[in-house]
Structure formats: structure tokens, C-alpha cells
N, C-alpha and C positions, 0 to 999 in steps of 0.2 A: 826867646823861650825854648826854641828847638835846641840851641847850644846847651842850655841848662839841663834839658832832658837828657841829652847825650852824655853830658858829664856825670849826671846822676846814674845813668845806666851803666857807664863804665865803672863807677865806684861800686854799684850794686853787683855787677858781674864778678868783680874781684872779691868782694866780701861775702856774697851769698850765691855762689854758683849753682847750688842745688835748687834754690828758690827760683832763679832765673830759668833754669832748665824746665822746671815745673810750669812756669808761666808760658814758656815757648810751646810746650806740649798742649797747654790749655788753649793758646792762641791758634795753633794748628787744628785742634779739635773744633774750635769755633768756626774756622774756615770750612772744614769738612762737613759740619752739621748744618750750618746756617748760610754762610756767605756764598759758597760755590753753588749750592742748589738754588739759591734765590737770584744770583746775579748772572751766572754763565748763560742760561737760556736767553735772558734779555740782552746780553751783550751780543750774542750771535744773531738773534732775531732783529735787534735794532739796526745792525749793520746790513742785514739782508733786506729789511724793509726799505731803508734809504736807497740802496742800490737798485731796488725794483720799483721805485717810484712812489713810495709812501709819502714823500714830501709833496708830491703833486696832489695826491688825494687830500693831505692835510691842508694844503694851500687852498683847496676848494672849500673844505669843511670848516676850517678855523681861520680862514683869511680875514674875515671881518673882525675877529677878536685880536689877532696878531697885528694887523695893520691899523685898526682903529685905536686900540689901547697902547700898543708898544711901538708902533711905527716900524714894524719888521715884516718881512715877507711871510705869507701864510705858511710856507713850508716849515718855518721855525716852530710851528705848533706841534710838529712831530717830536722835536726835542723836548718841548714842554710837557706833552702828554706822556711820553715814555719816561721822562724824568720823574714825574709824579707817580707813575704806576710801578716802576721798577726800583727806584731809589738810587742813591749814590753809587757810582758816578755815571750812570747810564745817560742822563740828560746831557752832561758835558760831552760824552763820547759821541752822542747823536749829533750835537751841534758841530763837532769837529768833522764828522762824516759829511754833513750837509755842506760845510765849507770846502772840503776836499772835492766834493762832487760839483762844485761851482754854483750851488743853489743859493749861497749866501756870500756876500762880500766879507772881507776880514773885519771891517768895522761892525757890520751887522752881527756876525758870529760872536764877536767879543761882547757886544751888548747883550746878546742872548745868553751868554755864559753867566751873566750876573744874577739870573733868576731861574734858569731852567734845570739846575742841578739840585735835586731835592731828596728828602728822606722817603723811604718806603712807607706807605700808609699802614701796612701790617705791623711794622715796628712801632709806629706811633699809637695805633689803636689797641693792638694785642699785647705787645711786649711792655710798653710804658703804661697804657691805659689800664688794661686788665691786670697785668703783672705787678705793677707798682702801686697804682691808685685803686685797684680792685673795682674798676668801673669802666665799661666800654664807652659810656657817655663822656667821661673825662678824656679818654683816648680820642674820641671823635672831635672834641673841642681842641685837642692838641693838633689834630690834622687840619682842622679849619683854620686855626691860627697860623699854621705852617703855610697853607695855601695863600691866605690873605697877605702874609708877610712877603711871600715870593712875588705876588702881583704888585704890591706896593713898591718893592725893589725894582721890578721891571718898569713901572711907571716913572720912578725916580731917574732911571738911566736911559729913558727913551730919547730918541733924537729930537732936537728942538724944532725940526721942520719936517713936513711930510715930503717924501720923495717918491719917485717912480718905483714901486715895489713889485709889480706884477710882471716885470720884464723878464725875470729869470725862470718863471714857472715852466715855460715851454722848453727850456733847455734840458729838463730832466729826461725826456724821452730820448734825446740824442745821446745822452751819456749812459743810458740804461745798459747793464751787462746781462749776459745770459744767466739763467738761474743757476746752472751747474757751476759756472765760474764764480758767481757771487757767493754761493753757498760754501764752496771750498775756502774762499778768501775770508768769509765771515767766521767760520769755525776756527781757522788758524789765528786770525787777529783776536777773536774773542778769548781763545785759550791763552794766548800770549798776554793779553791784558789781565786775565784772571790770575796769572802767576804773580804779576806785579802787585795787584790789589791784595792778594793773600799775604804777600811779603810785608806790605805796609801794615795790614791789620795785625799780623803777628808781632812785628817790631813794636808798634805803638801800644799793643796790648801789654807787652812786657814793660814798656816805659811808664804806663799808667798805673801799674801795681803799687809803687810807693806812694803815688798821689792819692790813691783810693784809701790808703791807711791814714791820711791826714784827718783830723777831727773836724766836725761841723760842715757848714756850707762851703767853706773854702776848698775842702777836699773834694766835694761833689763837683764844684764848678771847674776846678783844675783838671779833674779826671775827664769830665765831659768835653772840655775844650781840647783835650789830647786825643781821646778815642771814644767814640759814641757808644759802642757796645759795652764798654767797661763801666759806663755811667749807671747802668740799670741796677746792679746790686747796691749801689751807694745811695740811691735816691730815697728821700723820705716822702711819705704821702701827705704832705702839707703844702701850704701856699708857696713857701720858699722852694720846695722840691718841684712844684709845678712850673714855676717861672724858670728855674734852672733847666728843667727838661725841655721846655719850649725854646729857650735861648740856644741851648747846645744843639738841639735838633736843627734849628735854623742855620746855625754856623757850620755844623757838620763835624768840626774837630780837625786838628792838624793832620790826622791820619787820612781823612777824606780829601783834604786839600792836596796831600801828596799823591793819593790815588788819582785825583783829577789831573795833576801835572803829568802823571804817567800816561793817561789815555790821550792827553793833548800832545804828547811827544811827536815831533815830526810834522805837526799840522801848521806851524808858524803862528799859532794863536798864543797870546800871552796869558799865563795863569793869573797874572795880577788882577785881571778883570773879575775872575771867579772869586779870588780872595776878597776883593773889595765888596763884591755883591754878597758874599756869605757873611761878612762882618755886618753889613747893613741889614740883611735879613735876620740875623741873630738879634740885633737891637730892636727891630720892629717886633719880632716874636716875643721878646721880653716885655715890651710895653703892652702888647695885646694880652699877654698872659696875666699881667698885673690887673688889667681891667676885667678879664673874663673870670678870674678866680673869685671875685666878689659875688658872682652869680652862681657859682658851683656849690 
């Protein structure tokens, strides 16, 4: 799919350079207006929280849920909570930070990646719910579907046996950095990650333009599978649009998967787990949306 998108982009660039330039400007404008203000603070704060022991606090507060449901250390709740609150790809970045800090093993971090990387609730409730379906209630249902699908994905990928999970909680204090050092590192790494994220958003915004022009549900689906922000103006406020919105939000789009690969760079964690998890979550979301639409 990515190869076809690249070939299409090359042909479009040669044939309609003015349209491509306009799409690039629109993509950069989207980053400046929406993506950077929404994500940069969370990228910095998530890194700072993990370095200052947020995983330890999450381990105490969310340990029962993470260990009981997903057979993961409680500190993984930090990635799940921040992923739900901030949106893509903060959950994945937090999981990678926890792994780098030694609070998760590689196997645990990769299982966490299957379900901790999620869409921003404001996007689901406000942009899709109110903006497309003219109903905050519909947006809340999209968010509930998203959460339920993520939890089901986590249950599907949980370890088949219970292990000693609390043994790493105490290691956080030993690895804790000074606030000044952690702040400088968090701002630098957050800004660097933001550059990569904006690059992917812009490139895939351009690639999705020809897909958005395709007629019917196929155009909507292909656009959403490529770049999530570009899906919004294509959606129709009907059952088909609702299912496509839920499925594409669950999957995240190729753009999000590339953003996730960028924030995992250097962590030794495989993006394959995140890709697999997002595919499963997208399927769960579509099934749940089909059921829920009957009641809306």
C-alpha cells in the first residue's frame, strides 16, 4: 500500500505540482494549528513524568488493572493513561520511555504497545462527533468504542501466565534523574520527535488528497487508512461513515504507524507489535460500531 501511495505521489507531483504545493502548505498549517499545540506539551510532560517516577505512582494506582487484566506491571498504566489522554503517538513514546528506564522488559513493552497508543478523545468527541455527526453523544460513543477496542486488544495479547510483576517498581527511584536534567532532556527529545511527527503528517496529508477525491465509501476508507486528520471532511453522517470513523480511529492510519516507528527509534522495540495491535483494534472498533449504530 505504501509503495502504491509513493508511486501515486510521484505521478501527482510531476503532473500537478501546484496542487501538491498547496497540499503541503495545508499540511504544515494543520501541524501549526492543531498537531503541535496538542502534542508537544504531552511529549515533553510524558517524558518528564516517567523520569520523575510517574510509573511508580501509576504502579500503585493502576497496578490492579494492569496486572489483573493485562498481566503487565502497574507502571504500564502510565503509557495507557497518557495514550488515552494525549492521543497518537504519546502512548507508544511513554511505553518506550518506560522500557528505556528499565521499568518494563522488552516483552512487556512490546505487548503494551499493542493497545496503549490511542486517539485523542477531543478528536473523537469534538472533531468527529460534533463536527461530522453533529452530536457530542455520537462522539462519546466513538470514544467508548475506541476504549473498549483497546482493552479487548490488550486482553488478546496478554501473557498466557502470571509472572512476578512488582519486582521492578522499586527500581524507579534508583534511576530517577534530577528535575533540571530531566526537563532539558524532555524538551529536546520532545521537540525532535515533534519534527518527525509533523513531517509524517504533512507527507501523508499530501498522499491522501487523491484518495479523498475517490467516490463513495472506498474513498473514505482509503483516506482514513492513510491519514486520520484527512478523513474528517470525507465522512458522511450515516451508519457507514460511523463504522469507518471508528475503524480508522482504532487503526490510526499509516501516518500514525510511521510516527510511532519514529518515536520508537533507538529503543530496540519492534514496531511490528504496534502495527499488529492497531490492525486488531481497528477490527474490534468496526464490529463494535456496527452494533452500537443500531442504537443511535
